[in-house]
N, C-alpha and C positions, 0 to 999 in steps of 0.2 A: 878353981872351984866354981867361980861365977859363970864361966863358959859352960861348965857341965850342967848347972841349973838352967841356963838359958836354953840349952839344947833340949832338956827335959820339958821345959815350959812350951817350947815350939811344938815338940812331939805331942804333948798333951793337948794342945789346941787343935792340932791336925786330927788327932783321934776323935776328939769331941765333934769336930766338923764332919768327919766321915760317919760317925755314929748318928748324927742328926740327918744324914742323907746326902750331904754334899751339895753341889750346885745343880739344881734341877735342869737347867739348860744344857749343861755338859752331859748330864745323865741322859737327857732326852736325845741329844746328838748321838751319843754312843749307841743307844737302843735303836735309833733310826738307821744308823750305818749297819747294824747287825740284822736289819730286817724285822725287828721287834716293834712294829708300828703302834700297836695298842699300848705298849709300855711307854713308848716315846710320847704318845698323846697324853698319857697320865702325867709325865714329868713336865711337858710344855704347858699343860693347863695349870699345874701347880705354880710354875713360873709366872704365868699370866695373872694369877691372883695377886701376886706381889707387885707386878708391873703391868697393870691393865692397859696402859697406853703405849707399850713397847711394840713398834711395828715389826721388828725382827722376829719376836716371839709369835706374833699373829701369822707372819709368813711361814714360819716353821710349822705351825698348826695346819695352815692351808695345804702345804706340801704333804703333811702326814695324812690328811684326809684323802688326798689324791692316791697315795700309796695304799692306804687301807682299802679303798675301793677297788684298786687294781688287784691287790692281793686276794680280796674277797672273790672277785671274778675268776681268778686263776685256780682257786681252791674249790669253789662251790658253783661256778658257772652261773651266777645270778647277776645278770647285767644291770637290772634295775637298781640293785644295791650299789653297784659301781657308779652309776649316774648320780644316785642320791648323795654319795660321799663327795663326789666332785662338786655338786651344787653347794654343799656345806663349806667346802674349801673356798669356793668363789665368794661366798657371802662374808667370810671372815677376813679375806685378803685385804691388807691395809692400803695398798697402792696398786691398782690394776695396770698402771703403766710402768711398773718396775721391770727392767729388762730381764732379770733373773726369773721373776714371776711369770712373765709372758712366755719365756722359753720353756719353762716347766709346764705351764698350762697347755701350751701347744703340743708338747709331747704326750700329755695326758689325753688331749682330744684325739690324737693319733691312736693311742692305745684304745680309746673308746670305739673308734671307727673299726679297728682291727678286731675288737671283741664282737661287734655286731656282724662282722663277716664270718666269724668262727661259729656263732650260735646257729643251730639248725632251726629254722622256723617250723611251727606246728601246723600252719595253714596258709593259704594264699594271702590272706589279709596281713598276717604277721610277716610274711615274706616281703610284702610291699613296705611295711613299717621299717623293717630292718634295712632295706635298700635305702630308704630315705634317711634313716639315722646314719648309715655309713657315709653317704654323700655329705650330709650336714656336718658331721664331725671332721671329715677330711678338709672341708672348706673352712671350718672354724680354726683348724690347726694352722692352716696357711695364713688365714686372716689375722690370727693372734701373733704369729711369728713368720714373717715372709721369708726368712732365711732357713726355714725348716725344710731342707732338701728331701729329707726322708718322707715327709708328708706330701711334698710336691710329686715325688715319684710314685707314691701310693695312689694319689689321685689320678695321675696319668694312666697307670695300669688299670685302675678301676674304670676310668672313662673309656679306654680302648676296648675293654672286655664287654662293656654294657652298651656302647653306641649301636652296634649292629643289631643287637636284640631289640632295642627301642625303635630303631628305624623299621625293622621287619614287622614289629607289632603295629606300628603306626600305619604302614602301607596296607597291611592285612585288614585292619579295621576300616581304612578308607574304602577299600574295595567292597566291603559289606554295606557301606553307606546307602546305596540305592534301595536296598531292601529293608534296612533299619536305620533311619537317620540318626538315632542316638550313637551309632558307630562313628559318625563324624566327630563327636565330642571325644570319643575314645582315641581316635586317630590324632586329634589335636593334642591330647594329653601326652601321648608317646612321642610324637614328632617334636613337641617342645622339649621334651627331655633329651631326645637324640641331639637336638641342636645345642643343648647346654653342654654336651660332651664335645660336639664338633660344630661350632657356630657358622662355619663357612660352607657346609655341605649343601650343594645346590639342589639336589633332589629333595632333601628333607625340607628345605626352605620353600620349594615350590609346592609340595604337597601340604605343607602346613597352611599356606595361603588358601589353597583349594578347600582344605577341610574346614577352615574358619568361615569361608564364604558359604559353603553348603550347610554349615551348622548354625548359621545366624539365627534361623527361625526355630531352633531346637532348644527347649528348656532343659537346663542341667538339673537333674533330680538330686544331685549331691549338694546343692546350694540352698541356703535358707530362703532366699528370695530370688530365684532364678529369673533371668530376663531373656526374651527372644526378640529379634528385630526382623519384621517381615517385609518392610520396605523402607526406602529413604528417598528424600527429595531435597534439592537445594533451590533457594531463592535469594540471590545476592549473597549476603554473609550469613544467612540463616540456613542451618542444616536441620532437617526434620527427619525423625525416625518414628515409624509406627512401632511402639514397643508393647509387648505383652509381658506381664509380671505375675508370678504365682507365689502364694504364701505356703511355704513348705514347713512352716513351724507349727507348734501345737497351741498357738495363741493368736488372737486377732491382732492385725497390724494395719495401721493407717498408712496409706501410700499417697505420694504427691509427686507431681512433675518436678518440683524443686529438689527432690531427693535424688534425681538422676544427675550424673556428672560424666562429662566427656573428658577423657584423660589424654594429655599430650605425651609424646615420646619422652619428654623431659620430666614428666611427672606432675605437671600443672593441671589444674581442674577448671572446667567450664561448667557452671551450673545450668541445669536444664530449666525449662519453663514451657509456656504455651504461647501461641500467636494466632491472631485472627487471619493471618495469611494462609493457614492450613485448616482444613476440615477435621472433624473428630478429634479435638484436643483431649489430652489426657485429663481425666477428672479425678479430683481428690476423693478417695473412698476408703472405707475400712474393709479390709479383706479378712474373711474368716479362714480358719485353717483349711487348706485344700482348694481355696478359691483363687481365681485369676481374673485379671482385667487388662484392658489395653487402650491405647490411644496415642495420639501424636505428641511427641515431646520435641521441643526445638532448642537449638543451641546457637549462640552467636559465635561464629568461628573466624579464624584468621586463615585465609587460603594458603598462606606460606608455611603454616604449621602442620605437622604430621600428628594425626590423632590415632591412638592405638586401642582404646578400650572404652566401653560404656559401663559405668558402675552404678549400683543402687546402694545408697547409704541408709542405714538404720541406726539412729543414735550414735552417729559418727564412726560407725564401723561399716566395712564393705560386706553387705549381706548377699549380694549377687553381682555378676558381671558377665559381660560378653566381649571377648576379644575381637577386634576388627581385622579383616583380611589385610 
């Protein structure tokens, strides 16, 4: 008789447990496995309210955000929504170094790259944006999980497909340079990209050096504070550039020789200044929108160090730059 009552008690407790909804984590897992991601999210959030510091629940929520974004793209082809859900997942992830999390995030980045390849751009600007996004997410997939062979293969195929196009565009722009010097900047842009896909390509490296050399004195209209270098001179360890800078923003900006930096191949900076050794020193001045000014900026250099770029900094951000040949 006692055993019978015990069985009834256990059964009654079980029925009450099920009636109250059961374990939300298990229910969330079941919904997730069935592809019911919105339902899974509801259960996981319910579990998180009871255990707000549980890292496993947060990881499950992050994974669910990833899947909701991917599912949204597959059904509605809205890639921005996909990205938005991924960002939400990244923000809630408790441990970015967790191996399972990194593997899953890497696969999600790969899915984002593939999504950008599938969407048809509406105009040339969007086509360029989609190209950059595809490359960015392929690289992020590999950076996040270096063992992701699927992402590595996808990047290899993408690189091979686009290398020749970038090289051809760069060479075509370079040939137009004598008639329109701005084309040297276009050539530099595409040749840099070609070399990103094939770093050892001799022809691309050669024409990139030439494009940079011929484009030194050309202002890049796409930068906030573009700079151009019209001449250079060395005296001992002093390297002097005659630099022209233009204010392409819609507000006045104060410019100074000390805001120019010479960048080494290792990423170190040498701050600019002026010297009595050279005529026409760069003068501090406030540039109105659309105005430009020029003068000699000097840098104290080490002859054994390779310098690759001159940058102009505004409020600790690079507002303009010129790559050196």
